[in-house]
Backbone as CSV, one residue per row, in Angstrom:
resi,resn,N_x,N_y,N_z,CA_x,CA_y,CA_z,C_x,C_y,C_z
1,MET,15.010,30.568,68.039,15.103,31.529,66.952,16.176,32.070,65.770
2,ARG,17.422,31.784,66.854,18.612,32.458,65.009,18.479,31.448,64.232
3,ILE,18.259,30.277,64.862,18.434,28.582,63.887,17.114,29.232,62.239
4,VAL,16.272,29.459,63.112,14.686,29.979,62.211,14.917,30.935,61.058
5,SER,15.753,31.751,61.839,16.424,33.742,61.091,16.869,32.912,59.915
6,LEU,18.118,31.795,60.845,19.483,31.206,59.268,18.626,30.786,58.542
7,LEU,17.460,29.639,58.946,17.148,28.796,57.831,16.014,29.649,57.056
8,MET,15.782,30.912,57.242,14.745,31.689,56.471,15.701,32.496,55.510
9,LEU,17.075,32.768,55.685,17.751,33.992,55.157,18.071,32.945,54.110
10,ALA,18.968,31.532,54.441,19.277,30.614,53.559,18.127,30.199,52.137
11,LEU,16.624,30.111,52.025,15.639,29.859,52.124,15.819,31.225,50.597
12,LEU,15.665,32.099,51.487,16.078,33.330,50.693,16.424,33.241,49.327
13,THR,17.967,33.490,50.026,19.061,33.358,49.372,19.112,32.496,48.618
14,GLY,18.389,31.310,48.812,18.141,30.360,47.092,16.918,30.522,46.146
15,SER,16.274,31.171,46.596,15.130,31.352,45.739,15.985,32.565,45.571
16,LEU,16.310,33.108,44.845,17.207,34.640,44.585,18.538,34.850,43.994
17,GLN,18.812,33.871,44.085,20.184,33.171,42.735,20.181,33.110,41.535
18,GLY,18.855,33.057,40.962,18.991,32.924,39.559,17.971,35.000,38.623
19,CYS,17.389,35.629,39.929,17.188,36.840,40.148,19.155,37.718,39.452
20,PHE,20.197,37.174,39.519,21.632,38.247,39.289,21.454,38.397,37.523
21,PRO,21.080,37.530,36.784,20.730,37.358,35.587,20.071,38.185,34.778
22,VAL,18.826,38.280,35.766,17.951,39.148,35.151,17.873,40.375,35.498
23,VAL,19.197,40.411,36.913,19.158,42.021,36.537,20.167,42.535,36.186
24,ALA,21.527,41.997,36.133,22.490,42.392,35.494,22.325,42.536,33.941
25,ALA,21.352,41.879,33.287,20.485,42.251,31.647,19.978,43.151,32.264
26,GLY,19.353,43.289,33.299,18.130,44.880,32.863,19.447,45.834,32.903
27,VAL,20.055,46.194,34.003,21.400,46.884,33.928,21.859,47.342,32.603
28,GLY,22.170,45.926,32.363,22.870,46.496,30.961,22.264,46.470,29.771
29,ALA,20.962,46.799,29.421,19.700,47.221,28.995,19.940,48.259,28.880
30,GLY,19.761,48.576,30.733,19.708,50.096,31.276,20.988,51.392,30.177
31,MET,22.205,50.614,30.069,23.325,51.701,30.034,23.246,51.779,28.041
32,LEU,22.502,50.461,28.100,22.522,50.802,27.165,21.249,51.908,25.510
33,MET,20.250,51.767,26.469,18.804,52.485,26.680,19.856,54.462,27.221
34,ALA,21.063,54.340,27.646,21.409,55.728,28.045,21.762,56.761,27.282
35,GLY,22.392,55.463,26.109,23.588,56.272,25.133,22.934,56.020,24.210
36,ASP,21.184,55.549,23.722,20.554,55.760,22.269,19.979,57.138,22.512
37,ARG,19.992,57.636,21.634,18.997,58.895,21.084,17.228,58.611,21.160
38,ARG,16.873,56.814,20.841,16.067,56.187,20.777,14.924,57.223,22.353
39,THR,13.472,57.135,22.129,13.027,56.854,23.804,13.283,55.407,24.666
40,SER,12.774,54.936,25.922,13.254,53.986,26.221,11.722,53.096,26.018
41,GLY,10.510,53.759,25.512,9.536,53.512,25.097,9.540,52.808,23.568
42,ALA,10.139,53.736,23.142,10.507,52.903,21.157,11.682,52.063,21.784
43,TYR,12.387,52.341,22.044,13.661,50.866,22.396,13.102,49.478,22.727
44,VAL,11.584,50.056,23.925,11.170,48.656,24.005,10.453,48.074,22.977
45,GLU,9.580,49.495,22.155,8.904,48.900,21.779,9.598,48.515,19.653
46,ASP,11.059,48.739,19.513,12.045,47.776,19.090,11.462,46.951,18.761
47,GLU,12.308,46.385,19.997,12.120,45.406,20.706,11.180,44.104,19.713
48,ALA,10.435,44.552,20.763,9.307,43.992,20.629,8.143,44.037,18.461
49,ILE,8.953,44.795,18.022,8.276,44.541,16.449,9.026,43.160,16.311
50,GLU,10.519,43.713,16.535,11.062,42.653,15.800,10.765,41.293,15.949
51,THR,10.208,41.382,16.878,9.395,40.010,17.376,8.726,39.596,17.285
52,LYS,8.062,39.835,16.842,6.777,39.553,16.386,6.393,39.564,15.435
53,ALA,7.629,40.803,13.938,7.653,40.052,12.820,8.732,38.910,12.728
54,PHE,9.541,38.079,13.423,10.075,36.930,13.082,9.281,36.298,13.276
55,ASP,8.249,35.863,14.619,7.083,35.211,14.264,5.877,35.137,13.636
56,ARG,5.898,36.485,13.253,4.610,36.116,12.081,4.931,35.727,10.940
57,ILE,6.915,35.759,10.873,7.656,35.158,9.060,7.630,33.939,9.772
58,GLY,7.799,33.404,10.162,8.300,32.332,11.291,7.011,31.112,10.436
59,LYS,5.956,31.411,10.267,4.188,31.068,10.666,3.954,30.846,9.222
60,GLN,4.283,31.614,7.995,4.123,31.719,7.130,5.477,31.064,6.181
61,HIS,6.856,31.189,6.445,7.582,30.927,5.248,8.582,29.752,6.197
62,ASN,9.215,28.876,5.935,9.952,28.448,6.484,11.677,28.653,6.198
63,SER,12.129,27.768,7.005,14.290,29.175,6.317,15.081,28.434,5.817
64,ILE,13.815,27.105,4.638,14.859,27.673,4.094,14.108,27.545,2.304
65,SER,13.343,28.094,2.458,12.212,28.643,1.752,12.893,30.166,1.438
66,VAL,13.221,31.241,2.828,14.064,32.289,2.756,14.655,32.575,4.432
67,HIS,15.486,33.671,3.461,16.766,34.960,4.841,16.077,35.132,5.142
68,VAL,15.834,35.898,6.023,14.764,37.885,6.409,15.542,37.594,7.782
69,ASN,16.760,38.948,7.729,16.669,39.915,9.000,15.283,40.844,9.274
70,VAL,15.161,41.521,10.384,14.366,42.806,10.848,14.773,43.630,11.936
71,THR,14.985,44.653,11.567,15.903,45.492,11.768,15.317,46.958,12.674
72,SER,14.999,47.021,14.390,13.797,48.167,13.634,14.566,49.014,14.968
73,PHE,14.474,49.896,14.308,14.823,51.590,14.616,14.395,52.615,14.731
74,ASN,14.074,53.079,16.594,12.372,54.406,16.705,11.376,53.610,15.259
75,ARG,11.092,52.479,15.847,9.832,52.257,15.018,10.274,52.046,13.635
76,ASN,10.842,51.712,12.786,11.164,51.940,10.834,12.137,49.977,10.924
77,VAL,11.486,49.292,10.422,11.645,48.950,10.313,12.103,48.292,8.981
78,LEU,13.605,47.476,8.507,14.251,47.495,8.044,13.937,45.898,7.262
79,LEU,13.826,45.822,6.652,13.719,43.804,6.471,14.856,43.186,5.178
80,SER,15.807,42.977,5.841,16.478,42.582,3.939,17.213,41.012,4.349
81,GLY,18.138,40.554,2.974,17.562,38.586,3.217,17.537,38.644,1.836
82,GLU,16.836,36.838,1.914,16.734,36.933,0.470,15.331,36.402,0.820
83,VAL,14.019,36.192,-0.497,13.449,35.398,-0.144,12.914,34.576,-1.469
84,SER,12.113,33.869,-1.964,12.233,33.474,-3.602,10.792,33.635,-4.422
85,SER,10.355,34.797,-3.989,10.350,35.360,-5.066,9.427,37.215,-4.867
86,GLU,9.337,37.530,-5.704,8.067,38.885,-5.819,7.650,38.852,-4.817
87,ALA,6.575,38.001,-4.794,4.964,37.882,-4.366,5.606,37.630,-2.770
88,VAL,6.141,36.937,-2.261,7.047,36.737,-1.350,7.425,38.227,-0.888
89,LYS,8.303,38.684,-0.986,9.094,39.987,-0.569,7.773,41.230,-0.104
90,ALA,6.512,41.019,-1.281,5.285,42.037,-0.797,4.448,41.389,0.364
91,GLU,4.782,40.051,-0.388,3.580,39.014,1.452,4.539,40.223,2.562
92,ILE,6.184,39.567,3.142,6.324,39.782,4.279,6.197,41.193,4.272
93,GLY,6.812,41.839,3.288,6.767,43.786,3.665,4.871,43.454,4.485
94,LYS,3.607,43.180,4.138,2.859,43.503,4.292,2.574,42.738,6.106
95,LEU,3.088,41.899,6.141,2.780,41.578,7.573,4.004,42.170,8.785
96,VAL,5.114,43.087,8.239,5.806,43.280,9.147,5.007,44.664,10.117
97,ARG,3.971,45.332,8.091,3.455,46.524,7.637,2.661,46.889,9.253
98,GLY,1.652,45.388,9.338,0.837,45.606,9.696,1.051,45.447,11.348
99,ILE,2.432,45.192,12.225,2.661,44.574,13.412,2.103,46.450,14.092
100,GLU,1.761,46.599,14.886,1.717,47.474,15.484,2.798,48.824,16.344
101,ASN,2.472,49.766,15.901,3.737,50.809,16.275,4.884,50.401,15.466
102,VAL,4.789,50.685,14.212,5.111,50.321,13.330,5.599,51.714,12.411
103,ARG,5.843,52.235,12.620,5.541,53.638,10.963,6.606,53.270,9.794
104,ASN,7.296,52.287,9.302,8.134,52.329,8.086,8.649,51.781,8.014
105,VAL,7.866,50.305,6.434,9.174,49.383,6.021,9.929,49.884,4.880
106,ASN,11.350,49.587,5.174,12.277,49.655,3.820,12.413,48.416,4.019
107,ASN,11.731,47.633,3.369,12.060,46.431,2.137,13.207,46.451,1.472
108,GLU,14.335,45.423,2.078,14.860,45.294,0.876,15.155,43.830,0.121
109,LEU,14.529,43.461,0.872,14.971,41.798,0.841,14.948,41.396,-0.651
110,VAL,15.592,40.892,-1.202,15.780,40.232,-2.695,16.060,39.810,-3.057
111,VAL,15.117,38.825,-3.833,14.876,37.921,-4.676,16.114,36.844,-5.302
112,SER,16.372,35.716,-4.223,17.378,34.806,-5.138,18.237,33.959,-3.932
113,GLY,18.104,32.999,-4.911,18.363,31.291,-3.163,19.211,32.305,-1.992
114,VAL,18.865,31.401,-1.099,19.104,32.190,-0.220,20.373,32.483,0.118
115,SER,20.984,33.074,1.455,22.604,32.882,1.560,22.994,31.955,2.114
116,SER,24.503,31.693,1.504,25.033,30.724,2.903,25.804,31.224,4.051
117,LEU,25.650,30.121,4.849,26.917,30.110,6.019,28.085,31.013,5.707
118,THR,28.474,31.448,5.350,30.056,31.981,4.545,30.107,33.514,4.246
119,ALA,28.623,32.921,3.644,28.760,35.264,2.816,27.932,35.194,4.089
120,ARG,27.320,34.704,5.311,26.928,35.641,6.589,27.753,35.513,6.893
121,SER,29.065,35.242,6.830,29.815,34.904,8.286,30.871,36.495,7.402
122,SER,30.356,36.344,6.326,31.164,37.723,6.290,30.793,38.700,6.757
123,ASP,29.091,38.301,5.996,28.228,40.016,6.853,28.619,40.564,7.799
124,SER,28.846,39.494,8.682,28.790,39.514,10.114,30.305,39.869,10.516
125,LEU,30.840,39.961,9.527,32.830,40.287,10.097,32.810,41.444,9.352
126,VAL,32.097,42.586,8.437,32.127,43.616,7.990,31.298,44.802,8.383
127,THR,29.927,44.261,9.420,29.203,44.591,10.718,30.784,45.509,11.478
128,SER,31.313,44.126,11.855,31.985,44.510,12.897,33.519,45.369,12.505
129,ASP,34.587,45.256,11.318,34.955,46.294,11.044,34.109,48.065,10.984
130,VAL,32.825,47.868,10.610,32.716,49.468,10.288,32.463,49.785,11.882
131,LYS,31.987,48.761,12.997,32.094,49.575,14.455,33.084,49.899,14.609
132,LEU,33.931,48.398,14.638,35.652,48.480,15.018,35.827,50.373,14.211
133,ARG,35.579,50.952,13.285,36.265,52.323,12.522,35.329,53.132,12.993
134,PHE,34.007,53.053,13.009,33.721,54.060,13.920,33.832,54.324,15.192
135,MET,34.367,53.231,16.434,35.157,53.027,17.516,36.796,54.511,17.084
136,GLN,36.576,54.069,16.529,37.934,54.468,15.620,38.046,55.401,15.816
137,ASP,37.515,55.957,14.894,37.183,57.901,14.301,36.553,58.344,15.370
138,LYS,36.066,58.098,16.104,35.219,59.086,17.143,34.640,60.337,17.191
139,ARG,34.043,60.350,15.240,33.774,62.127,15.011,32.415,61.941,14.971
140,PHE,31.660,60.923,16.067,30.243,60.435,16.664,29.904,59.138,17.852
141,ASP,28.893,59.290,18.064,29.077,58.287,19.519,28.963,56.902,18.269
142,THR,29.223,55.963,19.091,29.181,54.798,17.573,27.769,53.992,18.206
143,ASN,26.869,54.620,19.519,25.133,54.231,20.167,24.609,54.794,19.325
144,HIS,24.701,55.901,18.109,23.596,56.525,17.494,23.600,55.962,16.501
145,VAL,24.343,55.062,15.833,24.394,54.625,14.615,24.413,52.751,14.747
146,LYS,23.018,52.836,13.585,23.317,50.834,14.308,23.731,50.440,12.600
147,VAL,24.315,49.170,12.807,25.027,48.999,11.473,24.744,47.434,10.800
148,VAL,23.516,47.672,9.916,23.199,46.352,9.324,23.700,45.570,7.939
149,THR,24.131,44.251,7.836,25.369,44.990,6.384,24.290,43.136,5.700
150,GLU,24.392,43.143,4.813,23.476,41.873,3.941,24.281,42.361,2.982
151,ASN,24.174,40.240,2.311,25.018,40.536,1.333,26.301,41.558,0.810
152,GLY,26.874,41.986,1.738,28.389,43.038,1.505,27.481,44.483,0.783
153,THR,26.027,44.696,0.990,25.720,46.276,1.787,25.676,46.540,3.029
154,VAL,25.787,47.462,2.884,26.088,47.957,4.914,25.000,48.633,4.968
155,PHE,23.733,48.343,5.535,22.727,49.634,6.078,22.968,50.472,7.071
156,LEU,22.952,51.863,7.170,22.752,52.306,8.154,21.578,52.940,9.522
157,MET,21.573,53.078,10.179,20.256,53.224,10.358,20.458,54.358,11.934
158,GLY,19.450,55.001,12.201,19.689,56.026,13.587,19.576,57.164,13.781
159,ILE,19.388,57.973,14.822,18.684,59.443,15.138,20.115,59.611,15.041
160,VAL,20.992,60.969,13.681,21.869,61.306,14.221,22.041,62.866,13.040
161,LYS,22.514,64.255,13.548,22.631,65.283,12.849,23.407,65.099,11.687
162,ARG,23.630,65.845,10.615,23.571,65.568,9.047,25.593,65.074,9.250
163,ALA,25.802,65.628,10.212,27.384,65.894,9.155,27.959,64.421,10.217
164,GLU,27.462,63.518,11.536,27.172,62.184,11.588,27.141,61.600,10.513
165,ALA,25.879,61.496,9.593,26.047,60.965,9.038,26.576,60.301,8.065
166,GLU,27.323,61.749,7.302,28.502,61.663,6.585,29.458,61.281,6.665
167,ALA,29.515,61.307,7.963,31.028,60.248,8.895,30.814,59.108,8.881
168,ALA,29.774,58.556,9.289,29.578,57.105,9.240,28.918,56.569,7.552
169,THR,28.575,56.407,7.153,28.703,56.938,5.618,29.996,56.765,4.857
170,GLU,31.440,57.844,5.206,32.712,57.735,4.732,33.270,55.914,5.324
171,ILE,33.061,55.834,6.406,33.611,55.322,7.162,33.223,53.683,6.493
172,ALA,31.856,53.737,6.399,31.399,52.389,6.039,32.009,51.778,4.373
173,SER,31.621,53.363,3.772,32.195,53.138,2.204,33.809,52.854,2.115
174,THR,34.671,53.228,2.798,35.173,52.958,2.543,36.525,51.922,3.507
175,THR,35.154,50.414,3.880,35.531,49.383,4.993,35.606,48.411,3.672
176,GLY,37.495,47.551,4.097,37.290,46.414,2.619,35.351,45.341,3.002
177,GLY,35.919,45.163,1.954,33.955,44.435,1.547,32.909,44.378,1.586
178,VAL,32.720,46.276,1.350,31.722,47.626,1.413,31.419,47.582,-0.261
179,GLN,30.226,46.693,-0.561,29.961,46.548,-2.079,29.140,48.310,-1.898
180,ARG,28.744,49.000,-0.796,27.160,49.462,-1.670,26.586,50.066,-0.081
181,VAL,26.998,51.119,0.295,25.564,51.507,1.644,24.653,52.237,0.930
182,VAL,23.218,52.677,2.647,22.666,52.207,2.890,22.507,52.931,3.645
183,ARG,21.224,54.597,3.249,21.616,55.341,4.611,19.905,55.000,4.737
184,LEU,19.345,54.522,6.024,17.831,55.204,6.686,18.024,55.468,7.760
185,PHE,18.618,56.906,7.400,18.188,57.748,9.247,17.633,59.062,9.487
186,GLU,17.453,58.610,10.542,16.444,60.133,11.013,17.123,61.477,11.533
187,TYR,17.457,62.382,11.133,18.433,63.203,10.853,17.579,64.645,12.356
188,LEU,18.367,64.887,12.599,17.969,65.509,14.239,17.831,67.255,13.559
189,ASP,19.047,66.982,12.707,19.259,69.006,12.122,19.075,68.683,10.794
């Protein structure tokens, strides 16, 4: 009987080994949601909106002719990147507006050639610098402001108080490599 129990335990343990990453990821996502001003439902919907948008855009356009980033925060969507024409920009905006639960689309797509890997790397560095400066400043919780950088333009999204928006804008606008700051906030006050 003891051998059967040990064998069953070994089989059960073996079948659960893949669960740790899933549980750990769930805990990590839960911690991010806890510091977020969005409801957990809005957080999950934002993830779904981004996934559906990438899927729809990918089915309509290849990555050689367009470079589109989709960021959803509290069901408000930011489209950034480069497209080949005004018609493609409008079409992508319409595709995303048609996704369930999307409240608003900020179509900041630019008609130009697709950006280089170097330009995208530079934008990633700018985003990291802005976030680091947010953490060092401590005037607001960095989890309340989403930072997206595209071609030197920093987009700030979040649910914030006006003083937090002013602080975030000041910090972002004085960060090296930032050419312009666009505020896409929802205000609590």
